[in-house]
C-alpha positions in Angstrom: -22.9 12.6 -4.3 -25.4 10.1 -6.1 -26.4 10.0 -9.3 -30.1 11.1 -10.1 -32.6 8.9 -11.2 -29.8 6.3 -10.8 -31.7 4.1 -9.0 -35.1 4.0 -10.2 -33.2 3.2 -13.8 -30.9 0.3 -12.7 -34.5 -1.1 -11.1 -36.2 -1.1 -14.5 -33.3 -2.0 -16.5 -31.9 -4.8 -13.7 -31.8 -8.0 -16.2 -30.3 -5.9 -18.8 -27.6 -3.8 -16.7 -27.0 -6.6 -13.6 -25.4 -9.4 -13.6 -25.2 -11.2 -9.3 -22.3 -11.8 -8.2 -20.4 -13.3 -5.6 -17.8 -11.3 -3.7 -14.5 -12.9 -1.6 -11.2 -11.2 -0.6 -11.8 -8.2 -1.9 -12.0 -4.4 -1.2 -15.1 -2.8 -1.8 -15.6 1.4 -1.8 -18.7 1.8 -0.4 -21.3 5.1 -0.5 -21.6 5.6 3.3 -24.5 8.2 3.2 -26.6 5.5 1.0 -25.5 2.6 2.9 -26.1 4.2 6.3 -29.7 5.1 5.1 -30.6 1.7 3.3 -29.4 -0.1 7.0 -31.4 2.5 8.8 -34.5 1.6 6.9 -33.4 -2.8 7.1 -32.7 -2.7 11.4 -35.6 -4.5 12.4 -37.1 -3.0 15.6 -36.6 0.3 15.4 -38.5 3.0 17.0 -38.0 6.3 14.8 -40.6 8.4 16.8 -37.9 10.2 19.3 -34.9 10.2 16.9 -34.6 6.3 16.4 -33.1 3.3 18.6 -29.1 3.3 17.7 -27.9 1.5 19.8 -30.0 -0.9 18.0 -28.8 0.6 14.8 -25.0 0.4 16.5 -25.3 -3.1 16.7 -27.1 -3.8 13.1 -24.2 -1.9 11.7 -21.5 -3.8 13.4 -22.7 -7.2 12.4 -23.3 -6.1 8.6 -19.6 -5.4 8.5 -18.6 -8.3 10.3 -20.5 -10.6 7.8 -18.6 -8.7 5.1 -15.1 -9.3 7.0 -15.9 -13.2 7.2 -16.6 -13.4 3.4 -13.2 -11.3 3.5 -14.5 -8.2 2.1 -12.8 -5.0 3.0 -15.0 -2.1 2.9 -13.8 1.4 2.3 -16.8 3.9 3.1 -16.8 7.5 2.0 -18.8 9.5 3.5 -19.2 12.8 1.3 -20.5 15.7 2.8 -22.9 18.6 1.0 -22.3 21.2 -1.7 -19.0 23.0 -0.7 -19.8 27.2 0.1 -19.9 28.8 -2.5 -16.9 31.4 -2.6 -18.1 35.2 -2.3 -16.8 38.0 -4.2 
């Protein structure tokens, strides 16, 4: 779903808004759509010309979650959809 302009606000107000924390042995709730987009952009060696190298992306995502697991972090990933269809009268 997302909050409009939240990312920009956090970037401009970063020192006042955020503190760094080292997470371990905890559960986190993750915006799955945002995470998928971010990981795809960060994944090295992807050629998106013909729809993407999804085998490389799958390996990258697997490694990401294995890294979380090594720290004892259990990610609860929420994949939301678009807006529900409007009811017709």
